[in-house]
C-alpha positions in Angstrom: 0.0 0.0 0.0 2.9 2.3 0.7 4.3 1.7 -2.8 1.1 2.6 -4.4 1.2 6.1 -2.8 4.9 6.8 -3.1 5.7 9.9 -5.3 8.7 8.5 -7.2 8.3 4.7 -7.9 11.4 4.6 -9.9 13.7 5.4 -7.0 16.1 2.7 -5.8 15.8 1.4 -2.2 19.5 2.0 -1.7 19.2 5.6 -2.8 16.3 6.3 -0.4 17.9 4.5 2.6 21.3 6.2 2.2 19.9 9.6 2.7 19.3 11.2 6.0 16.5 11.9 6.5 15.0 9.4 4.2 14.5 10.9 0.8 11.0 9.7 0.0 7.7 11.4 -0.7 4.2 10.2 -0.6 1.2 11.5 -2.6 -1.0 11.1 0.5 -0.3 11.9 4.2 0.8 9.0 6.3 -1.9 8.7 9.0 -3.4 5.8 10.8 -2.6 2.4 9.1 -0.3 4.1 6.6 1.7 5.5 9.4 1.9 2.2 11.2 3.0 0.4 8.0 5.6 3.1 7.4 7.1 2.9 10.9 7.2 -1.0 10.5 9.0 -0.7 7.3 11.5 1.8 8.6 12.2 -0.4 11.7 12.7 -3.4 9.6 15.0 -1.7 7.0 17.1 0.2 9.5 19.6 -2.7 10.0 19.7 -3.7 6.3 23.1 -3.5 4.9 23.1 -3.0 1.1 25.8 -3.9 -1.3 26.6 -4.1 -5.0 26.4 -7.8 -5.1 23.6 -9.6 -6.9 20.6 -10.5 -4.8 20.3 -14.0 -3.5 17.1 -15.8 -2.4 17.6 -18.0 0.6 14.8 -20.2 1.9 15.2 -20.2 5.8 13.5 -23.4 6.4 16.3 -25.6 4.9 20.0 -25.7 5.3 20.8 -25.3 1.5 18.5 -22.3 1.2 16.4 -23.8 -1.7 12.6 -23.8 -1.5 10.9 -27.2 -1.3 7.2 -27.8 -0.9 8.1 -30.5 1.8 9.8 -27.8 3.9 6.9 -25.5 3.6 4.4 -28.3 4.4 6.4 -29.3 7.4 6.5 -25.7 8.7 2.7 -25.5 8.2 2.2 -28.7 10.2 4.3 -27.4 13.0 2.9 -24.0 13.1 -0.5 -22.6 14.5 -3.6 -22.9 12.3 -3.9 -20.7 9.3 -6.6 -18.0 9.3 -9.3 -18.9 6.8 -9.9 -15.4 5.4 -6.6 -14.9 3.6 -6.5 -13.8 0.0 -4.1 -16.4 -1.4 -4.0 -15.3 -5.0 -2.9 -11.7 -4.1 0.3 -12.7 -2.4 3.5 -12.0 -4.4 4.9 -15.5 -4.0 5.5 -18.3 -6.4 2.7 -20.4 -7.9 3.9 -23.5 -6.0 3.3 -21.7 -2.6 -0.1 -20.3 -3.7 -1.2 -23.8 -4.7 -0.3 -25.4 -1.3 -1.9 -22.4 0.5 -5.0 -23.0 -1.5 -5.1 -26.7 -0.5 -4.6 -25.7 3.1 -7.3 -23.1 2.8 -9.8 -25.7 1.4 -8.6 -28.1 4.2 -7.7 -31.0 1.9 -4.1 -31.2 3.2 -3.7 -32.9 6.5 -2.4 -30.0 8.6 -2.1 -30.1 12.3 -5.7 -28.8 12.9 -7.1 -31.1 10.2 -5.2 -34.1 11.7 -6.8 -33.4 15.2 -10.3 -33.2 13.7 -9.8 -36.5 12.0 -8.0 -38.1 15.0 
């Protein structure tokens, strides 16, 4: 939502984060939920160290850092129940993750809460 109201969408994250104060302008004022989102983003990005190296994706649930459906499924089983009101198809994740989330949402995968119901 913040990206949708930022003034200069073509600016690089590194350029914005290197300036003090942050060189960013929004088309609307940051009040209420927008302000909360902005403060959350600033807190999360304050310790980020940027470099000129290419970006790397690292899946935290496995040692080798490569996404697998099994690791995601095991994390789902070992976590708390997933809210049923999520908008799965709007998430900006790979189609594989969207599919498994859809199955979890439809309760066709034996997640922890589903296993308990079925004993």
